[in-house]
N, C-alpha and C positions, 0 to 999 in steps of 0.2 A: 365079129370085127372083120373088116374087109382087110386084103392084103396089105392097103395102102397105110392102114392105122397100126399104130404101135403104141402100147401101154406101159408107162414106166410107174413106179413108186418111189417118190422121193422123201428122205427122211429129215430134209432141210429144204428153204426155199433160196439157200446159198446155191442150189444146184439150179435154179431158174433166174433168167436175167427179168429184173424188174420190169422192163418195158413188155416182155412177153406176157408175165403173169397181169400186169394191169391193163392191157388191151384188152383181156379178157374180163377181168374184173369190172370194169367201167368205174364210174364217179364216185361209188361209196368207198370213203377212205377206211372204214372199218374192215374190209375186205382186201385191202390194198397190200402188196408185196411188202411195204414198209411195215405196216402195222403187226401182220403176222409174223414176220421175221422178226421183229423186235420182241413179241412175246417168246419166240423159240430162243432166240440167242442170249436173252436176258435170264435165262432160266425159268420165267414164269409159266409158261407152257412146253415144257421139255420132259422128257422120259423119267427124269430123278423126279418131277413133280406129278407123274402120273397120268402125263400129256406126250405119248409117243407119235410125232407126225408121222404120217404115211401118206402123204399128198399124191393123189392120182393124176398122173400127166398124159394125155392123150395127145399124141401126135399123127399127122398127116405129112408123111415125108421128114423133113426137119422143122416144120412148122408146129406149134403148139396151138391145138385147135380147141382144147376143152381141159378143164383142170376142177378137181374137188379137194377143198381143205378137209382133211380127213385125219382124224387121231385114234391110235389107239388107246384106250382108257383103263385103267386099274381101279377108278372110283366114279362118284357121279357129281363130284363137286365142282362149283364155277360152270353149272349148265342152265339153269332156271327153268328147266322142264323136267320134272321130279319123277325120277322113276326107282326110288328107293323101296317102294313097295314091291316092285317087279324084281329087284334083287332079291328082297327077303322070300318071295314066292319061290324061285329058283334055289336058295339056300334051303328052305323047309323040304323042298322035293328032292335033297341031296345031289344037287347039280351046281355046275358053276355059272355064275352071271357075268364075272369079269373075267378076262378083259373083253371088252366090246368095242365096237367100231362107232366113231361119232364125227359128223360132218357138223361143223359148228364154228364160230368165232369164238375162241375162249374167253370165259367171262364177259360176254358181250351180249345180252338178250335184245338183238336189234335184227328185224327183218331187213334181208338182203340177199343177194343171188348167192347160190350155193354150188349149182351146176354150172359152172362158169364156160360158156360158150354160147357163139353167137347163133349156131344152128340148132333146131329142134333135134335132127338125127343124131349131132354128137352129144347132146345131153342125154339122149335115151341110150347113147352106146356107155355114157360115164356111169348111169345109173346100175345098166346090167354088168359093168365091169366091178361097180363098188359090191354087189351082191355076190359075184363070183369070188371077190377078194375075201368077202366075209366067210364065204363057204371053204375057199382055200386054208384061211386061217383057223377054221371050225371056232369062231367065237359065237356067243349066244346070239346077238343082235347087233343090228345097223341101225343108226339114227341119222335124222339129219334134223337140225334146229333152225327154227325162223328162216325156213324158206320163204320166196315169193309166194303169192297165191297160185301164180301160173306154174311154177315149179311143182308146189304142193299136188297140183292135179296131175302133172306129168309124172311125179312118182307114185300116185294113187292107180293111175293106168299102168304102171310097171310092176303093182303088186305090193306096194308099200300101204301100210295103215296110217290114216291120218289122225291126228289130235289136234284139239283146239285148246288154246288158253287165252288168257285177257291180258292187255296191257292197257296202259292209259296215255292218250297222246292229246296234245294240243294243237288246234289248227288255228292260222293267223287269218282272220275275215276281213283284213286290209285295216286293222286297227290304227288309228292316228297316234296312239301312246296307251300306256298302260290305264290311264282313266277312262279311255275310250273302251278298253277291255272290260273294265270293270263296270262300266255302265250297262253292258250287257246282260249283267248278272242279276239274280232278284236281291232283294233288299237284304234278306237274311245272311246270303253267302257274300255278298259283297262289303258287309259289314264286318264281319268276321275277318276277310282278308285284310282289310284296312287296319283293324285292330292288330292283327299280326305283325304287319309292316310297322305299325306306330311303336309297337313294344320293341322293336329291334332297333329303330332310329332313337328311340329314347334311352335305350342302354349305350349309347354311344357307339354303335356300330356304323361303318361305312364303307363301301365297295369301290373298288377299282376293277377295271375289265384289263387284261392283258391278252394280246393276240400275237400269234407268230413269234417271229424273232424279239419281240418286244418282253417275251417271258425268258428270264434270266435263269442261270445255274441256281443261285439262292433261291429264286422262286420255286423252284422245282424242288429243292431240299425241304423248303418249308412246307409246300404241299404234301410231299410223301411224309413228314413228321405228323402232320394233321393226319392224314389218311391213317397211317399205322395206329395213331394213339386212338382213332375212333375204333377202329375194328378191336383194338384190345380192350378197349373200354365195353364193347358188348361180347368180350370172352371169345373172341374168334382170331384167326389169323390171316392177315392180309395175303393175297394173292399176288399182288405184283409189288416190283421192287423198284429202286431208285435208277438202276441201269435200263429198266424197260422205258420209265417215263424220260429219261434223258434221251434215248433212242428215237423216241417218235418225235420229241421236241427236235432233234436236229433234223429227221428224215422227211416230217410231213407238218412244219410248223403252220403253215396257212390253214390248217384244218382245225387248229387248235385255240381254245377259249380258256383262260385260267381266271377264274373270281375269285380275288382276294378281299377278305374282310378283315377291318382292323378296327378294335375297341379302343376308344380314346387313343388313337394313334398307334396301338400295339398291335401287331398282327395276331389274328385270333382264327380265322377259318380257311379254307379255300375249297373250291370246285372245280373239275375239270369236265368241260364239254367239248365235244368232237362237232364239226359243222361242214356244210357245204352251203352254197347260195340257197339250196332249195330245203334243207332239213339240218336241226340241230339234235344232238342226241346227249342226254344228260348221263354221264358216265360214272364219276368217284368223288368223293367229297370227304372232308374231315373237319375237325375244330379241336382247339385247345381246351376250350372250357364251354359252358353251358349258358345260354340265352334264350329265353324263352322265343319260339318262333324262328329261332336262326337257321334251322335246318331247310324250313320250307321257303324262306328268303334268299339262302344262299343256292339252293338248289333247284328251285322253281320259278321264283319271281324274277331274279336275276336274268334267268334265262329267258323268261317270258320278255321280260323288257328288250334284251339283246335282239332275239328274233323280231320284235316291233321294230325297233331301230333299223336293222337291217334287211325288213322285208324276208325275212326267212319264212316260208310257207308253214313248218311243221316242227314241233319240239315234242320229242320221245323222250318219258320221263322214267323208262326203265321198266322193270318186272315188278308186278303185283301192285299192291297199294291201293286200297279204296279211299283212302286219306286224299288221294290225289283229286278225286271226283269234285271234291268241294271247292278245289282251287282252279276249276276250269279245264282240267283234262278229262276226255272223255273215253268211254270204253271202246277198245278195239279189237276184233279178234285176230288171233296170230296161229301160226301153223307149225306143227313138226310131222315128220314121217318117219315110220317105223318098221323095220322088217325084222322078223323073229324065225331063227332056224328050226325049232322045235314046233311041230305042227298042233301039237296040243295046248302048249303054251301060247302059240299063235290064237287058236280059237278063242281060248280065254281071255287074251287082252283084247281081241276084236270086240266081244263081248261087252268087256269094260269101257272100250272107247266109245260105243255107241250110246252107253248110258251117260257116260260123262259128256258127250256132246250136248245130248238133250238139256242136260242140267247147266251146261254153259250158255247155251242160248237163253234160257230162262234167267239164268243170272243176268247177261248183258242187258236183256229187256227189264228187268227191275232196275238196275242201275240208270238206265235211260231214263225212267220214271222219274228219277231223283237229279236230274240233270240241274246244274247251280242256274242256269241262264233262264231269263223271261220266258213265259210262254208268249208266242207270238199271235194275237187274236186274228181268225180268219177273216179276210176281207169280204164283205157283203158282194154278191156278184152284180 
């Protein structure tokens, strides 16, 4: 690091001006000061929840030139790139896996910038600083989840090991409406989607889209009620609380879409999406009752309709879920980068990742063979 550069570690984005952070973060709202600070201030991603912020800040003089969202983690929940087997290997070897360092957007499996800097040389300094910080803290590992492909390549060049995972994304091919989208699908899959949508309509469920300031506090309270109920129905604990949703509703309303479903006029379900003019990310949902096909309609079909209506290029449906393929979301490779302090563990994990990567490649090829869209005949020359 040059004499001009100074590195700081901040345990809260309250120590950073929103304009400073957002200038580096760019247009992705999920990396914004508002979103990350709401996670921390609401207690959702805070030390008591096992997420201790350790944001790295690189300054040139007084100017913030690079930043890394970074957490000291005491568990592996809320990450969506699973390393439980790695933690178990450390335990069986009589060593400590936690705490670890993690660069990620908590509870958010969305690809986006992590090494927040305009210049490659500043990103390189930041990556080196993160490794030095990991060594200083004597943690087992340092992970960067869902970086951009370019950042993944930069991290690999800096000694990180890369891991592939698969998500399912929908791409807007300039569809005029939902029927136009369905017309591109093969008969079997088109029929299935129509049946699912018809069941929801026949059950008396109708939807309303609310964006930005049109979302009221009562709407947020209803959404959180649905969200918490659905988590508990699946014998799990919700990560996020009402305070978090109220905070982002106040700080970044123009990026929020709330889909509200009513059955026979009574509130039933809700989903929350985050969007820009270019992309929409499906994030959280919940329901107070069961209706066949309700999840697909609320979380996928309504999101696709919104994208078509607003000419949004892509809809990212979140982590995992082969069931998304039959509904028009295609497999996409995502990345994570990993640094391991112990050389023996590092060699073992490198071998594992090489095998896993080959399997992921074969898996994506197999999924693409089962794409729900019509096979376009090759034109004769």
